[in-house]
Structure formats: C-alpha cells, structure tokens
C-alpha positions as CSV (number, residue, x, y, z in Angstrom):
1,X,-32.4,56.4,-43.5
2,X,-34.2,52.9,-41.7
3,X,-36.1,54.0,-38.8
4,X,-36.2,57.7,-39.6
5,X,-39.6,57.9,-38.2
6,X,-38.5,56.3,-34.7
7,X,-35.5,58.7,-34.3
8,X,-37.8,61.5,-35.1
9,X,-40.2,60.2,-32.8
10,X,-37.7,59.7,-30.1
11,X,-35.8,63.7,-30.3
12,X,-36.2,65.4,-27.3
13,X,-38.4,63.0,-25.9
14,X,-37.9,63.0,-21.7
15,X,-37.0,65.3,-18.9
16,X,-34.0,63.9,-16.9
17,X,-35.8,64.3,-13.2
18,X,-32.6,62.6,-11.6
19,X,-33.7,64.1,-8.1
20,X,-37.0,62.8,-7.9
21,X,-37.8,59.0,-7.2
22,X,-36.5,56.4,-8.2
23,X,-33.2,57.8,-8.5
24,X,-33.1,60.5,-6.0
25,X,-29.4,62.0,-6.6
26,X,-28.4,64.7,-4.9
27,X,-28.3,68.3,-7.1
28,X,-24.8,67.9,-8.1
29,X,-25.1,64.2,-8.9
30,X,-28.2,64.9,-10.9
31,X,-26.4,67.8,-12.9
32,X,-22.8,65.9,-13.2
33,X,-25.1,63.1,-14.6
34,X,-27.0,65.2,-17.1
35,X,-23.7,66.8,-18.3
36,X,-22.2,63.3,-19.5
37,X,-25.7,62.4,-21.5
38,X,-23.6,62.8,-25.0
39,X,-21.4,60.0,-24.5
40,X,-23.2,57.7,-22.4
41,X,-26.6,57.7,-24.0
42,X,-27.0,55.7,-26.9
43,X,-29.5,58.6,-28.3
44,X,-27.7,61.5,-26.6
45,X,-30.9,63.5,-28.5
46,X,-33.3,62.4,-26.5
47,X,-33.2,64.4,-23.7
48,X,-35.3,67.8,-23.6
49,X,-34.7,68.8,-20.3
50,X,-31.4,68.1,-18.6
51,X,-32.9,68.7,-15.0
52,X,-36.5,68.9,-13.4
53,X,-35.8,71.5,-10.7
54,X,-38.4,72.8,-8.1
55,X,-38.5,76.3,-8.3
56,X,-36.4,77.0,-4.8
57,X,-33.5,74.5,-6.2
58,X,-33.3,77.2,-9.7
59,X,-31.3,79.5,-7.5
60,X,-28.6,76.7,-7.0
61,X,-27.5,77.0,-10.7
62,X,-26.3,80.8,-9.8
63,X,-23.8,79.8,-7.2
64,X,-21.2,78.1,-9.2
65,X,-20.4,77.8,-13.0
66,X,-21.8,75.0,-14.8
67,X,-19.0,74.0,-16.6
68,X,-17.8,73.0,-13.1
69,X,-20.6,70.0,-13.4
70,X,-19.4,69.2,-17.1
71,X,-22.0,71.2,-19.5
72,X,-20.1,72.6,-22.3
73,X,-23.2,73.9,-23.4
74,X,-26.5,75.7,-21.6
75,X,-28.3,73.4,-19.5
76,X,-32.0,72.9,-20.5
77,X,-33.9,73.2,-17.6
78,X,-37.9,72.2,-16.4
79,X,-38.9,74.0,-13.3
80,X,-41.9,72.6,-11.3
81,X,-43.5,75.8,-9.7
82,X,-46.7,77.0,-8.1
83,X,-49.0,79.3,-9.7
84,X,-48.8,83.3,-9.4
85,X,-50.8,85.4,-7.6
86,X,-51.4,89.0,-8.0
87,X,-49.7,89.7,-4.4
88,X,-46.3,89.9,-5.9
89,X,-43.6,87.6,-7.2
90,X,-41.2,85.6,-5.1
91,X,-37.5,85.8,-5.3
92,X,-37.3,82.6,-6.8
93,X,-39.8,83.7,-9.8
94,X,-38.1,86.8,-10.1
95,X,-35.2,84.7,-10.6
96,X,-36.7,82.6,-13.6
97,X,-37.7,85.7,-15.4
98,X,-34.3,87.2,-15.2
99,X,-31.4,84.4,-16.0
100,X,-28.9,84.3,-18.0
101,X,-29.5,82.4,-21.3
102,X,-26.1,81.8,-22.1
103,X,-26.3,79.3,-19.1
104,X,-29.8,78.5,-18.8
105,X,-32.5,77.4,-21.4
106,X,-35.6,76.9,-19.0
107,X,-37.8,74.1,-21.7
108,X,-40.8,74.7,-19.4
109,X,-42.7,75.5,-16.1
110,X,-44.9,73.2,-14.8
111,X,-47.7,73.4,-12.4
112,X,-50.3,71.5,-10.5
113,X,-53.5,73.1,-10.2
114,X,-55.7,72.8,-7.2
115,X,-58.6,73.6,-8.9
116,X,-59.4,75.4,-12.7
117,X,-59.0,79.0,-12.2
118,X,-59.0,80.9,-15.4
119,X,-58.1,83.9,-14.1
120,X,-55.1,83.0,-11.6
121,X,-53.8,80.6,-14.9
122,X,-54.4,83.9,-17.2
123,X,-52.5,86.1,-14.9
124,X,-49.8,83.3,-14.2
125,X,-49.5,83.2,-17.9
126,X,-49.2,87.0,-18.8
127,X,-46.4,86.8,-16.2
128,X,-44.1,85.2,-18.6
129,X,-45.1,86.6,-22.0
130,X,-42.1,86.6,-24.2
131,X,-40.9,83.3,-22.6
132,X,-40.0,80.7,-24.8
133,X,-40.6,77.9,-22.5
134,X,-43.7,75.8,-22.2
135,X,-46.2,76.2,-19.4
136,X,-47.7,72.8,-18.3
137,X,-51.0,72.4,-16.3
138,X,-51.7,69.5,-14.2
139,X,-55.3,68.8,-12.6
140,X,-56.1,65.3,-10.1
141,X,-57.7,63.1,-12.5
142,X,-58.0,60.4,-10.0
143,X,-61.5,60.8,-9.0
144,X,-65.2,60.2,-10.2
145,X,-65.2,63.5,-12.3
146,X,-62.0,63.3,-14.1
147,X,-63.8,63.9,-17.6
148,X,-65.5,66.8,-16.8
149,X,-62.0,69.0,-15.1
150,X,-59.7,67.5,-18.5
151,X,-62.3,68.7,-20.8
152,X,-62.5,71.8,-18.6
153,X,-59.1,72.4,-18.5
154,X,-58.3,71.0,-22.0
155,X,-61.2,73.6,-23.4
156,X,-59.2,76.6,-21.2
157,X,-55.6,75.7,-22.7
158,X,-57.3,75.4,-26.2
159,X,-58.8,79.4,-25.5
160,X,-55.7,80.5,-24.1
161,X,-53.8,79.2,-26.5
162,X,-55.0,81.2,-29.2
163,X,-53.4,84.4,-27.9
164,X,-50.2,84.1,-29.3
165,X,-48.4,87.2,-27.2
166,X,-48.6,83.9,-24.2
167,X,-46.6,81.3,-23.9
168,X,-47.1,78.0,-25.7
169,X,-49.6,76.1,-22.8
170,X,-49.5,72.2,-22.4
171,X,-52.0,69.6,-20.4
172,X,-49.7,67.5,-18.1
173,X,-50.7,63.7,-16.9
174,X,-48.9,61.6,-14.9
175,X,-48.4,57.8,-15.0
176,X,-47.4,56.9,-11.1
177,X,-48.1,57.8,-7.9
178,X,-52.0,58.5,-6.1
179,X,-53.2,61.0,-9.1
180,X,-51.8,58.1,-12.0
181,X,-54.3,58.3,-15.3
182,X,-54.1,54.8,-16.6
183,X,-54.5,53.5,-20.4
184,X,-58.6,53.9,-20.6
185,X,-58.0,57.5,-19.1
186,X,-55.4,58.0,-21.7
187,X,-56.7,56.8,-24.6
188,X,-59.9,59.3,-24.0
189,X,-57.3,62.5,-23.2
190,X,-55.1,61.5,-26.3
191,X,-58.2,61.7,-28.4
192,X,-59.1,65.1,-26.4
193,X,-56.0,66.7,-26.9
194,X,-55.9,65.8,-30.7
195,X,-59.3,66.9,-31.2
196,X,-58.3,70.6,-29.8
197,X,-54.8,70.1,-31.2
198,X,-53.5,71.3,-27.7
199,X,-50.2,70.1,-26.5
200,X,-49.4,66.9,-23.8
201,X,-46.6,66.3,-21.7
202,X,-46.8,63.1,-19.5
203,X,-44.7,62.2,-16.6
204,X,-44.1,59.5,-14.4
205,X,-44.6,55.5,-15.3
206,X,-43.0,56.1,-18.3
207,X,-39.6,53.9,-17.9
208,X,-39.8,51.8,-20.6
209,X,-40.8,51.9,-24.2
210,X,-43.0,49.5,-24.6
211,X,-45.9,47.7,-22.4
212,X,-44.1,44.8,-20.7
213,X,-45.9,44.0,-17.3
214,X,-44.6,40.5,-17.3
215,X,-40.9,41.8,-17.6
216,X,-41.0,45.1,-16.1
217,X,-44.3,45.0,-13.8
218,X,-45.1,48.6,-16.4
219,X,-48.7,49.8,-16.9
220,X,-47.5,52.4,-19.4
221,X,-44.8,52.4,-22.6
222,X,-43.3,55.5,-23.8
223,X,-43.0,54.0,-27.3
224,X,-46.9,53.1,-27.1
225,X,-48.1,56.6,-25.9
226,X,-45.8,58.1,-28.9
227,X,-46.9,56.1,-31.6
228,X,-50.8,56.5,-30.5
229,X,-50.2,60.6,-29.7
230,X,-48.4,60.7,-33.6
231,X,-50.7,58.7,-35.3
232,X,-54.1,60.1,-33.6
233,X,-52.8,64.2,-33.9
234,X,-52.6,63.2,-38.0
235,X,-55.7,61.2,-38.2
236,X,-59.0,62.0,-37.3
237,X,-60.6,58.6,-38.0
238,X,-58.7,57.1,-35.3
239,X,-61.0,56.0,-32.6
240,X,-60.5,56.0,-28.7
241,X,-60.8,52.6,-28.7
242,X,-57.9,52.5,-31.4
243,X,-56.0,54.3,-29.2
244,X,-56.9,52.1,-26.0
245,X,-55.4,49.4,-28.2
246,X,-52.0,51.2,-29.4
247,X,-51.9,51.7,-25.7
248,X,-51.7,48.1,-24.6
249,X,-49.6,46.5,-27.5
250,X,-46.8,44.6,-25.8
251,X,-45.3,43.6,-29.3
252,X,-43.0,46.5,-30.5
253,X,-42.9,44.6,-33.7
254,X,-46.3,45.4,-34.2
255,X,-45.2,49.0,-35.0
256,X,-43.3,49.6,-38.2
257,X,-40.8,52.5,-38.5
258,X,-39.7,51.7,-42.0
259,X,-41.3,54.1,-44.6
260,X,-42.8,56.2,-42.1
261,X,-45.0,55.6,-39.0
262,X,-47.1,52.5,-39.5
263,X,-49.2,50.8,-37.2
264,X,-52.6,49.2,-38.1
265,X,-54.2,51.2,-40.6
266,X,-53.3,54.3,-39.5
267,X,-49.9,55.9,-41.2
268,X,-47.8,58.7,-40.6
269,X,-45.3,59.9,-43.4
C-alpha cells in the first residue's frame, strides 16, 4: 500500500481535548463532536482518546447513556488526575477503579508532578495494578535544572517499567504554556527515552503536521515528532543533533513514506 508507513504512524496518534483550549467546548459538545469522528475525519483511526477529562468530570459519563451523545462503541477516555496518597481513595478515583468497560475504555491516567517522589509515584501505580491504561507522568521542564529532572524521572520510569504487574508508564511533555519545551529540549528527550526504551506522550502545541512557522506560526509539528521518534527508537546511530534537525524540517517532502519510513540515511521498514 502506498504510504503505508504514514498510515501506521498516524494510527491512534492524538487525544481529543475538546474541552480545553483552543476549542473549549462544553462537556456535551465535546463528546458529541468526538462521536462523529468516524464520519468527519479523513483518517478516522487517528484518535486514541475520544475525550480528555479531568477526574472530577469522569462521573458525568455515568449520568446518561453515551449513546445519547452519538457513540455506538465504548468511548475512549484520557483522565487528568492527581497522585494518590495513602490517606485514602477519593470517590472520583473509586469510580475510575470500578468503571463499566462496556461503556468506557480508559486509555490513560495522566498526572503532573510537583517533584519526583518515588514512594508516592509507586503507591499510585500500585492502585492501578491490572489496569490496562497507561500512566503518564509530567514534570515541569522549564527551569535550568530540566536535564537532571527529566533524566531522574526517566530513570525511575525505566526502573518501574520492569515490574510487569504495574501499568505501563510514559513520560509526558508539553509543547505550549509556561512549562513548554522547545525542539532543542525535545531532541534531547527523544534520544533519552529511546536509549531507555520507555514510552513518551507529547501534548499541547502539536496541532499541525509539519513545522511551518510562516503559515501557522507553530514551533512544533506532530509529523516531525513522530518521524523523529520512530527513527530514533529503531536506530541507535541517530544522534541528538539528527533528532533536532528532524524536528525542524519544514518541507514534508523531505520525509519518504513509500517503502517504509526514510529520512536522510535513517530507514525503518
């Protein structure tokens, strides 16, 4: 199939955060929009999560049948929630731990960390044993000590990932806002997660496929990110400098998807 590699890397590639900027839809409008993706998107397989919800909004999915929003399948949900302490589980978390899989499929639980506390992180992961969703950990990388922070967190994720009873764990990075990373940091991080063979999730700022600052005034491209990530995971000869160059490509024709994924001398079949 022509461009099969492109179709593969675009499968389940984004979470629809319709309730958050820039869309800022209501709960009902966001769910109704997501329910129509099978007919409104040119590539209906691109969404991973049909909705990104704060943990306090999770219970709203119980209030009425999701079919009323237009879903004829379980809705895939990404949850933004807190670290769990040993003081007890909140009602919202209890709901999450006991949801009805015939209606809802939680694909990720995502947390912002104020610091890297291994005990608290491990405790949270242990509450999600036997859950199939990915737990994503985000730390502020906007300060001068960002390298040591991300190295510390990735080393912890690498270690925790060896325990197969725990859910899968991913590093989460952000492309807009006060804690946004740029392509220089992203190149370093992609190299780091590839060397440690851990998962990564990127959020916010990846709205356009390719870096086109003159057209979109964007600093990040989701296709730049995906191509770089796939190639770096597959080839240890790809250096941080190569990652940076790949993330800054402004001409999509520089990427070749005909017989695999090709950029420069880096190829993934």
